[in-house]
Every structure is written in structure tokens, then in C-alpha cells.
C-alpha positions as YAML, in Angstrom:
chain: A
units: angstrom
residues:
- id: 1
  name: MET
  ca: [46.15, -44.77, -125.29]
- id: 2
  name: SER
  ca: [43.95, -42.39, -124.27]
- id: 3
  name: VAL
  ca: [43.70, -38.85, -122.85]
- id: 4
  name: VAL
  ca: [41.96, -37.73, -119.03]
- id: 5
  name: LEU
  ca: [41.12, -33.49, -119.76]
- id: 6
  name: PRO
  ca: [41.21, -31.85, -116.63]
- id: 7
  name: GLY
  ca: [38.13, -31.44, -115.06]
- id: 8
  name: ASN
  ca: [37.01, -34.25, -116.75]
- id: 9
  name: GLU
  ca: [37.46, -36.76, -114.09]
- id: 10
  name: GLN
  ca: [35.78, -39.92, -112.67]
- id: 11
  name: SER
  ca: [35.90, -40.03, -109.21]
- id: 12
  name: SER
  ca: [35.63, -43.99, -108.68]
- id: 13
  name: ALA
  ca: [34.02, -43.60, -105.13]
- id: 14
  name: PRO
  ca: [30.68, -44.25, -104.69]
- id: 15
  name: GLU
  ca: [27.92, -41.20, -103.34]
- id: 16
  name: ILE
  ca: [26.80, -41.66, -99.52]
- id: 17
  name: HIS
  ca: [22.52, -40.86, -99.27]
- id: 18
  name: PRO
  ca: [21.87, -40.68, -96.25]
- id: 19
  name: LYS
  ca: [18.71, -43.08, -95.86]
- id: 20
  name: TYR
  ca: [17.29, -40.28, -93.29]
- id: 21
  name: HIS
  ca: [16.56, -36.81, -93.28]
- id: 22
  name: PHE
  ca: [15.46, -35.71, -89.64]
- id: 23
  name: PRO
  ca: [12.83, -32.70, -90.05]
- id: 24
  name: PRO
  ca: [13.02, -28.82, -89.47]
- id: 25
  name: ARG
  ca: [10.98, -30.06, -86.26]
- id: 26
  name: ALA
  ca: [13.15, -33.13, -84.95]
- id: 27
  name: TYR
  ca: [16.39, -30.88, -84.77]
- id: 28
  name: VAL
  ca: [14.60, -27.87, -82.48]
- id: 29
  name: LEU
  ca: [12.89, -31.00, -79.64]
- id: 30
  name: TYR
  ca: [16.51, -31.81, -79.63]
- id: 31
  name: CYS
  ca: [17.60, -28.73, -78.80]
- id: 32
  name: LEU
  ca: [15.35, -27.65, -76.76]
- id: 33
  name: THR
  ca: [15.62, -30.97, -74.91]
- id: 34
  name: ILE
  ca: [18.83, -30.07, -74.13]
- id: 35
  name: ALA
  ca: [18.54, -26.20, -73.58]
- id: 36
  name: LEU
  ca: [15.83, -27.72, -70.46]
- id: 37
  name: VAL
  ca: [18.75, -30.45, -69.35]
- id: 38
  name: PRO
  ca: [20.39, -27.92, -67.15]
- id: 39
  name: ILE
  ca: [16.73, -25.53, -66.23]
- id: 40
  name: VAL
  ca: [15.42, -29.56, -64.80]
- id: 41
  name: SER
  ca: [18.54, -30.33, -62.37]
- id: 42
  name: VAL
  ca: [18.54, -27.02, -61.06]
- id: 43
  name: THR
  ca: [14.38, -27.13, -60.20]
- id: 44
  name: GLY
  ca: [15.15, -29.95, -59.06]
- id: 45
  name: ALA
  ca: [17.65, -29.46, -56.48]
- id: 46
  name: PHE
  ca: [15.80, -26.19, -55.42]
- id: 47
  name: LEU
  ca: [13.12, -28.04, -54.41]
- id: 48
  name: ILE
  ca: [14.78, -30.95, -52.45]
- id: 49
  name: ALA
  ca: [16.93, -28.72, -50.84]
- id: 50
  name: ARG
  ca: [14.16, -26.04, -49.75]
- id: 51
  name: SER
  ca: [12.96, -29.73, -48.32]
- id: 52
  name: SER
  ca: [13.31, -30.91, -44.50]
- id: 53
  name: TRP
  ca: [13.87, -35.15, -45.75]
- id: 54
  name: TYR
  ca: [17.46, -33.13, -47.39]
- id: 55
  name: VAL
  ca: [19.41, -31.18, -44.36]
- id: 56
  name: ARG
  ca: [18.16, -34.78, -42.29]
- id: 57
  name: HIS
  ca: [19.52, -36.98, -45.60]
- id: 58
  name: GLN
  ca: [22.42, -35.39, -45.71]
- id: 59
  name: LYS
  ca: [26.37, -36.06, -44.18]
- id: 60
  name: ASN
  ca: [27.34, -33.49, -43.27]
- id: 61
  name: SER
  ca: [27.32, -31.87, -40.46]
- id: 62
  name: TYR
  ca: [27.52, -28.17, -40.46]
- id: 63
  name: LEU
  ca: [24.72, -28.37, -43.09]
- id: 64
  name: ALA
  ca: [22.63, -30.27, -40.51]
- id: 65
  name: ILE
  ca: [22.60, -27.67, -38.67]
- id: 66
  name: SER
  ca: [22.39, -24.27, -40.51]
- id: 67
  name: ASP
  ca: [18.18, -24.73, -39.84]
- id: 68
  name: TYR
  ca: [19.57, -23.66, -36.03]
- id: 69
  name: PRO
  ca: [19.44, -19.94, -36.35]
- id: 70
  name: PHE
  ca: [16.29, -19.68, -37.67]
- id: 71
  name: SER
  ca: [14.52, -22.39, -36.13]
- id: 72
  name: LEU
  ca: [14.73, -20.11, -32.89]
- id: 73
  name: LYS
  ca: [11.25, -17.74, -32.00]
- id: 74
  name: ASP
  ca: [10.23, -16.48, -28.84]
- id: 75
  name: ARG
  ca: [13.63, -18.04, -27.07]
- id: 76
  name: ASN
  ca: [15.01, -14.35, -26.35]
- id: 77
  name: CYS
  ca: [18.40, -15.21, -25.07]
- id: 78
  name: ASP
  ca: [20.26, -12.69, -22.66]
- id: 79
  name: VAL
  ca: [22.97, -13.45, -24.63]
- id: 80
  name: LEU
  ca: [23.61, -13.76, -28.53]
- id: 81
  name: ILE
  ca: [26.96, -15.33, -30.51]
- id: 82
  name: TYR
  ca: [27.29, -14.41, -34.37]
- id: 83
  name: GLY
  ca: [30.38, -14.37, -35.92]
- id: 84
  name: ASP
  ca: [32.03, -17.11, -38.05]
- id: 85
  name: SER
  ca: [33.38, -20.75, -37.28]
- id: 86
  name: SER
  ca: [35.65, -20.10, -34.70]
- id: 87
  name: ALA
  ca: [32.16, -19.02, -32.53]
- id: 88
  name: LEU
  ca: [30.42, -21.38, -33.25]
- id: 89
  name: THR
  ca: [33.01, -24.35, -32.28]
- id: 90
  name: GLY
  ca: [34.62, -22.16, -29.78]
- id: 91
  name: VAL
  ca: [32.09, -20.00, -27.36]
- id: 92
  name: SER
  ca: [30.15, -22.68, -25.63]
- id: 93
  name: PRO
  ca: [26.59, -21.20, -24.02]
- id: 94
  name: PRO
  ca: [27.13, -23.56, -20.97]
- id: 95
  name: VAL
  ca: [29.92, -21.76, -19.84]
- id: 96
  name: ILE
  ca: [28.68, -18.31, -20.21]
- id: 97
  name: GLU
  ca: [25.04, -19.53, -18.63]
- id: 98
  name: ALA
  ca: [27.57, -20.89, -15.43]
- id: 99
  name: ALA
  ca: [29.63, -17.38, -15.10]
- id: 100
  name: THR
  ca: [26.23, -15.07, -15.29]
- id: 101
  name: ALA
  ca: [23.45, -17.26, -14.63]
- id: 102
  name: LEU
  ca: [22.06, -15.79, -18.71]
- id: 103
  name: ARG
  ca: [20.40, -17.77, -20.75]
- id: 104
  name: THR
  ca: [22.50, -18.02, -24.25]
- id: 105
  name: CYS
  ca: [22.71, -18.92, -27.88]
- id: 106
  name: ASN
  ca: [24.75, -19.40, -30.28]
- id: 107
  name: ILE
  ca: [23.62, -18.81, -33.84]
- id: 108
  name: ALA
  ca: [26.77, -19.07, -35.37]
- id: 109
  name: GLN
  ca: [27.87, -19.07, -38.90]
- id: 110
  name: PRO
  ca: [31.17, -20.78, -41.00]
- id: 111
  name: ASN
  ca: [32.93, -18.65, -42.83]
- id: 112
  name: THR
  ca: [31.99, -19.32, -46.27]
- id: 113
  name: THR
  ca: [28.31, -18.47, -44.89]
- id: 114
  name: LEU
  ca: [28.96, -15.21, -44.31]
- id: 115
  name: ALA
  ca: [30.88, -14.15, -47.27]
- id: 116
  name: ILE
  ca: [27.80, -14.54, -49.51]
- id: 117
  name: ALA
  ca: [24.72, -14.62, -46.78]
- id: 118
  name: GLY
  ca: [26.37, -11.86, -44.08]
- id: 119
  name: THR
  ca: [24.15, -11.59, -40.98]
- id: 120
  name: PHE
  ca: [21.06, -12.76, -42.50]
- id: 121
  name: ALA
  ca: [20.76, -15.33, -39.99]
- id: 122
  name: LEU
  ca: [21.81, -13.14, -37.26]
- id: 123
  name: ASP
  ca: [18.61, -10.58, -38.37]
- id: 124
  name: SER
  ca: [16.32, -13.38, -38.33]
- id: 125
  name: TYR
  ca: [17.00, -14.42, -34.88]
- id: 126
  name: LEU
  ca: [16.84, -10.59, -34.01]
- id: 127
  name: LYS
  ca: [13.09, -10.75, -35.64]
- id: 128
  name: ASN
  ca: [11.63, -13.58, -33.96]
- id: 129
  name: ASN
  ca: [12.65, -13.13, -30.53]
- id: 130
  name: ALA
  ca: [13.76, -10.19, -27.98]
- id: 131
  name: ARG
  ca: [16.65, -8.17, -28.24]
- id: 132
  name: PRO
  ca: [19.38, -9.82, -25.78]
- id: 133
  name: LYS
  ca: [21.37, -7.88, -23.07]
- id: 134
  name: PHE
  ca: [24.69, -8.79, -24.97]
- id: 135
  name: LEU
  ca: [25.31, -9.99, -28.50]
- id: 136
  name: ILE
  ca: [28.74, -11.32, -29.03]
- id: 137
  name: PHE
  ca: [30.76, -11.36, -32.39]
- id: 138
  name: GLN
  ca: [33.67, -13.25, -32.79]
- id: 139
  name: PHE
  ca: [36.12, -14.07, -35.52]
- id: 140
  name: ILE
  ca: [39.10, -14.87, -36.53]
- id: 141
  name: ALA
  ca: [41.48, -12.45, -37.52]
- id: 142
  name: PRO
  ca: [40.70, -12.61, -41.25]
- id: 143
  name: ASP
  ca: [37.71, -12.21, -40.75]
- id: 144
  name: PHE
  ca: [37.92, -8.45, -39.46]
- id: 145
  name: ALA
  ca: [37.19, -7.47, -42.92]
- id: 146
  name: PRO
  ca: [34.25, -8.16, -44.78]
- id: 147
  name: ARG
  ca: [34.37, -10.91, -48.41]
- id: 148
  name: ASP
  ca: [33.68, -9.90, -51.49]
- id: 149
  name: PRO
  ca: [29.47, -10.98, -51.75]
- id: 150
  name: ASN
  ca: [30.39, -11.81, -55.62]
- id: 151
  name: SER
  ca: [33.48, -13.92, -55.29]
- id: 152
  name: ARG
  ca: [32.65, -17.48, -55.60]
- id: 153
  name: LEU
  ca: [28.58, -18.41, -54.68]
- id: 154
  name: ASN
  ca: [29.53, -21.35, -51.71]
- id: 155
  name: ASP
  ca: [26.99, -25.11, -51.12]
- id: 156
  name: GLU
  ca: [26.43, -23.74, -47.83]
- id: 157
  name: ALA
  ca: [25.58, -20.28, -48.00]
- id: 158
  name: ALA
  ca: [23.65, -21.09, -51.57]
- id: 159
  name: LEU
  ca: [21.94, -23.63, -49.29]
- id: 160
  name: GLN
  ca: [21.09, -21.27, -46.43]
- id: 161
  name: LEU
  ca: [19.73, -18.79, -48.65]
- id: 162
  name: ALA
  ca: [17.51, -20.70, -50.55]
- id: 163
  name: ARG
  ca: [16.30, -22.12, -47.84]
- id: 164
  name: HIS
  ca: [14.79, -19.55, -46.45]
- id: 165
  name: ARG
  ca: [15.62, -16.77, -48.67]
- id: 166
  name: LEU
  ca: [14.84, -16.90, -52.12]
- id: 167
  name: ASP
  ca: [13.02, -14.02, -53.56]
- id: 168
  name: LEU
  ca: [14.32, -12.11, -55.98]
- id: 169
  name: GLN
  ca: [17.74, -10.58, -54.90]
- id: 170
  name: THR
  ca: [19.15, -14.62, -54.16]
- id: 171
  name: LEU
  ca: [18.08, -15.24, -57.51]
- id: 172
  name: GLN
  ca: [19.50, -12.80, -58.90]
- id: 173
  name: LEU
  ca: [22.33, -13.48, -57.35]
- id: 174
  name: PHE
  ca: [22.58, -16.80, -58.45]
- id: 175
  name: GLY
  ca: [22.08, -15.23, -62.31]
- id: 176
  name: ARG
  ca: [25.00, -14.25, -61.94]
- id: 177
  name: HIS
  ca: [27.15, -17.47, -61.27]
- id: 178
  name: PRO
  ca: [25.59, -19.52, -63.07]
- id: 179
  name: ILE
  ca: [28.02, -21.83, -63.37]
- id: 180
  name: GLN
  ca: [28.69, -22.35, -59.94]
- id: 181
  name: THR
  ca: [24.77, -22.38, -59.56]
- id: 182
  name: LEU
  ca: [25.25, -25.13, -61.48]
- id: 183
  name: GLU
  ca: [27.20, -26.92, -59.25]
- id: 184
  name: PHE
  ca: [25.33, -26.43, -56.50]
- id: 185
  name: SER
  ca: [22.77, -28.12, -58.41]
- id: 186
  name: GLU
  ca: [25.10, -31.09, -59.41]
- id: 187
  name: PHE
  ca: [26.27, -30.62, -54.68]
- id: 188
  name: ILE
  ca: [23.00, -30.97, -54.00]
- id: 189
  name: LEU
  ca: [21.41, -33.77, -56.45]
- id: 190
  name: SER
  ca: [24.84, -36.14, -55.11]
- id: 191
  name: THR
  ca: [23.93, -35.48, -51.43]
- id: 192
  name: ALA
  ca: [20.56, -35.82, -51.96]
- id: 193
  name: LEU
  ca: [20.24, -38.72, -54.25]
- id: 194
  name: ILE
  ca: [23.99, -39.99, -53.82]
- id: 195
  name: ASP
  ca: [26.25, -39.51, -50.65]
- id: 196
  name: THR
  ca: [22.78, -39.66, -48.50]
- id: 197
  name: ASP
  ca: [22.59, -41.10, -45.02]
- id: 198
  name: TRP
  ca: [19.36, -43.12, -44.93]
- id: 199
  name: THR
  ca: [20.11, -43.70, -41.35]
- id: 200
  name: ASP
  ca: [19.57, -39.53, -40.17]
- id: 201
  name: GLY
  ca: [22.12, -40.49, -38.07]
- id: 202
  name: THR
  ca: [24.72, -37.35, -38.84]
- id: 203
  name: TYR
  ca: [21.96, -35.08, -38.08]
- id: 204
  name: ASP
  ca: [20.41, -36.80, -35.14]
- id: 205
  name: ARG
  ca: [24.34, -36.37, -33.12]
- id: 206
  name: ALA
  ca: [24.58, -33.16, -34.42]
- id: 207
  name: TRP
  ca: [21.10, -31.69, -33.59]
- id: 208
  name: THR
  ca: [20.92, -33.23, -30.02]
- id: 209
  name: GLN
  ca: [24.61, -32.01, -29.60]
- id: 210
  name: ILE
  ca: [23.17, -28.02, -30.33]
- id: 211
  name: GLY
  ca: [20.23, -28.72, -28.64]
- id: 212
  name: ILE
  ca: [22.67, -29.67, -25.12]
- id: 213
  name: THR
  ca: [24.67, -26.50, -25.98]
- id: 214
  name: HIS
  ca: [22.06, -24.30, -26.81]
- id: 215
  name: GLY
  ca: [24.50, -24.29, -30.39]
- id: 216
  name: LEU
  ca: [28.04, -24.91, -29.49]
- id: 217
  name: PHE
  ca: [29.51, -27.71, -32.93]
- id: 218
  name: THR
  ca: [32.26, -28.69, -31.85]
- id: 219
  name: THR
  ca: [32.95, -32.08, -34.92]
- id: 220
  name: PRO
  ca: [35.02, -35.34, -32.67]
- id: 221
  name: GLY
  ca: [38.72, -35.16, -34.25]
- id: 222
  name: PRO
  ca: [42.04, -35.92, -32.05]
- id: 223
  name: PRO
  ca: [44.28, -32.72, -31.67]
- id: 224
  name: LEU
  ca: [45.82, -30.80, -33.83]
- id: 225
  name: GLN
  ca: [50.00, -30.97, -33.13]
- id: 226
  name: THR
  ca: [51.03, -29.63, -36.14]
- id: 227
  name: CYS
  ca: [48.88, -25.47, -37.77]
- id: 228
  name: ALA
  ca: [46.74, -27.19, -40.48]
- id: 229
  name: GLY
  ca: [47.35, -24.29, -43.12]
- id: 230
  name: LYS
  ca: [48.84, -20.20, -42.21]
- id: 231
  name: LEU
  ca: [46.30, -17.88, -42.06]
- id: 232
  name: GLU
  ca: [45.61, -15.31, -44.68]
- id: 233
  name: LEU
  ca: [46.90, -12.04, -44.28]
- id: 234
  name: ARG
  ca: [43.94, -9.86, -44.68]
- id: 235
  name: ALA
  ca: [44.26, -6.37, -43.24]
- id: 236
  name: PRO
  ca: [41.27, -5.69, -40.51]
- id: 237
  name: ASP
  ca: [38.55, -3.29, -41.93]
- id: 238
  name: ALA
  ca: [38.51, -0.90, -38.40]
- id: 239
  name: ALA
  ca: [35.50, 0.93, -40.44]
- id: 240
  name: TRP
  ca: [33.22, -3.21, -41.07]
- id: 241
  name: ILE
  ca: [33.37, -3.23, -37.19]
- id: 242
  name: ARG
  ca: [32.23, 0.04, -36.38]
- id: 243
  name: GLN
  ca: [29.04, -0.15, -39.07]
- id: 244
  name: LEU
  ca: [28.31, -3.76, -36.60]
- id: 245
  name: ARG
  ca: [28.73, -2.27, -33.21]
- id: 246
  name: SER
  ca: [26.82, 1.15, -34.27]
- id: 247
  name: LYS
  ca: [24.36, -0.94, -35.63]
- id: 248
  name: TYR
  ca: [23.18, -3.82, -33.58]
- id: 249
  name: SER
  ca: [24.08, -1.22, -30.08]
- id: 250
  name: GLN
  ca: [19.74, -0.28, -29.77]
- id: 251
  name: GLU
  ca: [18.10, -1.11, -27.43]
- id: 252
  name: GLY
  ca: [19.85, -2.04, -25.37]
- id: 253
  name: THR
  ca: [21.99, -4.28, -27.05]
- id: 254
  name: ARG
  ca: [25.68, -4.61, -25.59]
- id: 255
  name: VAL
  ca: [27.73, -4.57, -28.81]
- id: 256
  name: LEU
  ca: [31.02, -7.12, -27.49]
- id: 257
  name: VAL
  ca: [33.91, -7.77, -30.51]
- id: 258
  name: TYR
  ca: [36.29, -10.42, -29.53]
- id: 259
  name: VAL
  ca: [39.04, -11.76, -32.00]
- id: 260
  name: ALA
  ca: [39.39, -16.02, -31.68]
- id: 261
  name: PRO
  ca: [42.66, -16.73, -29.85]
- id: 262
  name: TYR
  ca: [45.56, -17.99, -31.99]
- id: 263
  name: PRO
  ca: [47.81, -20.60, -32.92]
- id: 264
  name: GLU
  ca: [51.27, -20.41, -31.54]
- id: 265
  name: CYS
  ca: [52.77, -22.45, -34.80]
- id: 266
  name: ASP
  ca: [51.00, -19.40, -37.48]
- id: 267
  name: GLY
  ca: [53.28, -16.41, -38.65]
- id: 268
  name: SER
  ca: [51.37, -13.88, -39.50]
- id: 269
  name: TYR
  ca: [50.47, -13.28, -35.55]
- id: 270
  name: ASP
  ca: [52.66, -9.71, -35.30]
- id: 271
  name: TYR
  ca: [50.81, -9.37, -38.45]
- id: 272
  name: TYR
  ca: [47.83, -9.40, -36.57]
- id: 273
  name: SER
  ca: [48.68, -8.03, -33.27]
- id: 274
  name: GLU
  ca: [49.32, -4.88, -34.28]
- id: 275
  name: ARG
  ca: [46.81, -3.74, -35.84]
- id: 276
  name: LEU
  ca: [44.54, -5.76, -34.07]
- id: 277
  name: ALA
  ca: [44.96, -3.83, -31.02]
- id: 278
  name: GLN
  ca: [41.36, -1.42, -31.37]
- id: 279
  name: LEU
  ca: [39.34, -3.37, -32.83]
- id: 280
  name: SER
  ca: [38.11, -6.18, -30.58]
- id: 281
  name: GLU
  ca: [37.10, -6.74, -26.44]
- id: 282
  name: ASN
  ca: [40.49, -8.19, -26.00]
- id: 283
  name: HIS
  ca: [44.07, -8.75, -26.97]
- id: 284
  name: LEU
  ca: [45.12, -11.23, -29.46]
- id: 285
  name: ARG
  ca: [46.81, -14.21, -27.96]
- id: 286
  name: LYS
  ca: [49.03, -17.13, -28.47]
- id: 287
  name: SER
  ca: [46.86, -20.21, -27.85]
- id: 288
  name: THR
  ca: [48.76, -23.35, -28.18]
- id: 289
  name: ILE
  ca: [47.44, -25.71, -31.31]
- id: 290
  name: THR
  ca: [46.16, -28.53, -29.15]
- id: 291
  name: MET
  ca: [42.83, -26.46, -28.77]
- id: 292
  name: PHE
  ca: [41.75, -26.86, -32.20]
- id: 293
  name: ASN
  ca: [40.89, -29.90, -34.48]
- id: 294
  name: GLU
  ca: [40.74, -28.16, -37.73]
- id: 295
  name: GLN
  ca: [41.88, -25.30, -39.18]
- id: 296
  name: ASN
  ca: [39.75, -22.34, -36.57]
- id: 297
  name: HIS
  ca: [38.09, -25.53, -35.44]
- id: 298
  name: PHE
  ca: [38.04, -26.28, -31.62]
- id: 299
  name: THR
  ca: [38.08, -28.78, -29.80]
- id: 300
  name: ARG
  ca: [35.38, -29.04, -27.17]
- id: 301
  name: GLU
  ca: [38.21, -28.50, -24.38]
- id: 302
  name: GLY
  ca: [39.23, -25.25, -26.19]
- id: 303
  name: ALA
  ca: [35.99, -23.90, -26.30]
- id: 304
  name: ASP
  ca: [35.42, -23.97, -23.02]
- id: 305
  name: LEU
  ca: [38.82, -22.65, -22.14]
- id: 306
  name: ASN
  ca: [38.53, -19.66, -24.70]
- id: 307
  name: THR
  ca: [35.41, -18.80, -23.60]
- id: 308
  name: VAL
  ca: [36.78, -18.60, -19.57]
- id: 309
  name: SER
  ca: [37.66, -15.10, -20.56]
- id: 310
  name: ILE
  ca: [34.38, -13.56, -21.96]
- id: 311
  name: ALA
  ca: [32.54, -14.97, -19.60]
- id: 312
  name: LYS
  ca: [34.15, -12.94, -17.22]
- id: 313
  name: ASP
  ca: [33.74, -9.84, -19.04]
- id: 314
  name: ILE
  ca: [29.64, -9.87, -18.91]
- id: 315
  name: ALA
  ca: [29.51, -11.70, -15.54]
- id: 316
  name: ASN
  ca: [31.90, -8.12, -14.48]
- id: 317
  name: LEU
  ca: [30.01, -5.46, -16.81]
- id: 318
  name: LEU
  ca: [26.35, -7.06, -15.35]
- id: 319
  name: HIS
  ca: [28.56, -6.40, -11.84]
- id: 320
  name: ARG
  ca: [28.94, -2.21, -13.28]
...
């Protein structure tokens, strides 16, 4: 009987020898390739986003018309409308023109764009056109305070900045949001290469509408029957509203600030009615939910009804 001493065991498992050794240079090239993938993707996405081809072939109507404020050069509108999507879909230039005979343009932006880009589109318009006689701001009640530009880099704002303000400030903004920049690049690539409108139908329909209405854009769809969701509670910022009035009330421009009608089915009316009483030209009023076809987005009929009182205010100021 043989004894196997500890430490002298013989392993029966065969030794495994790699058949091929990758040279160090191959590992370096592999790692470099992996590192370059997001860089190439982001660069390619930005080049696509900046092309006129992209906005013509993606399917989002709001992105299709995002260049409108920047296309207006020497248009010299007497009444200029700015604000969030409640203004974009809810303040009608034709109604104001009919009541005042003043040329009116609507260059309002979705609140997701305002959160990051602020008044960039408005300031760009003013650089390329004569100052308006009247500048109309309209916001929904929660947007009577600026949003944190560092909270999230959304697709609408990212596209506007990539197309119209690709400077050091914008590059720093993208650099502070690396994950969201990659998400934006993925969004651009997917909407350019996969979910694409090859007929230009979305673009043509959207631009035909804003060409007729001078910037008012309402999407098709039936009126809402119930609230699409509760409006968030955000304390209005009186200092910010005063700053808007002060900044743009220059060279003969009269600034008017309006709060958009409030859906009657939303329960936060009292909260905002009290806090906005001294900040806007109008009192916050309740409106039937059928004036809207999406949350904060008006039907065409709702836009016309909402604009009547704004047009009357302008007409009264003209005759003073």
C-alpha cells in the first residue's frame, strides 16, 4: 500500500495552454476601438442633426418646425408671441391680425426647450428683425418660474442648440450631461435611420400650417374629455417675470405677460389663482377641457377663443 504525502499529489487534469497569444498592440487597438465608438456615434449624430435632411425626414411635427424662429429674417412682425407650448398652440396670429391690423408672428417653444435654451430663439429673432411693438409672453401656471437648465438635457432643446448654437457654451453643456448626450445621439440616429418619414409628409404638413398661421401650430386630434394629468405645483417666480419685462421693454416694445387658461378639471386652480394675481395681465381663468387636445396644448378652436382677449388688450392699447 503506497502513501501519498501531502504536497506531492499528482493532478490528473490536463494543462490548458492557449493556442494563440494576442500581442499587446492588438489589445491596445481593441480598447481604442471600443473607446472610439461613442465618440464616432456622437459626432455622426451631431452632423446628421445639423443637416436640413434630418428635420425634413424625422416624424415629430414639433421638431419639424423647430427652425421656424431662426428662418424669420427681416420679417419685422409688429406683434411677437413667445412662451411655452401653451403659446405655441394657443395664441393665434390671425386672430390678433384681424382685430388690430398688426402683422403678428408666433415663435413660442415647448417648455422642454425653454428649460435648457431659455429665450435663445427670441433673442435670435430680435437680432435679425426690427423690434416688435408688442411682445406677448404666455405660459401655463407652472411655467411662471424658470426651470433648472442642469436638470435634464432633453431632445428638443439639444436639437435646437446643436443646430443653431454649437459654441463652447453648448459643448460644455453637453459635456456636463454625457449620458444624456449619448441618449440624444441614439435618438437622432434612430429617427434618422429607422423611424424615418421618407415622404417628407410630416415636415410639409407642419410647415404649411405655420406658413398660413404665422407660427401657430395645433396638432390634429379630438378635444380632451378629462384632464390628461394634474399640473405640477411650482411657486411662481415674481423676480423672473419682472426680469423678462425689464429686459424686453426697450426701444418702443410693450411687453404683455399672460397666463394660459386653466383646465377646469384640475384641482390646483386656487393655488395658482392667488399667486399669479399680480404677475400677469389677465386673471387665471378656468376653461372647459374641450379647449385642449393634449395636456397644455390647445385645439385650433381653443386657440382662437384664448386669443380673443389678448387681441382686445392690444387693440385697446393702440387706441389710447
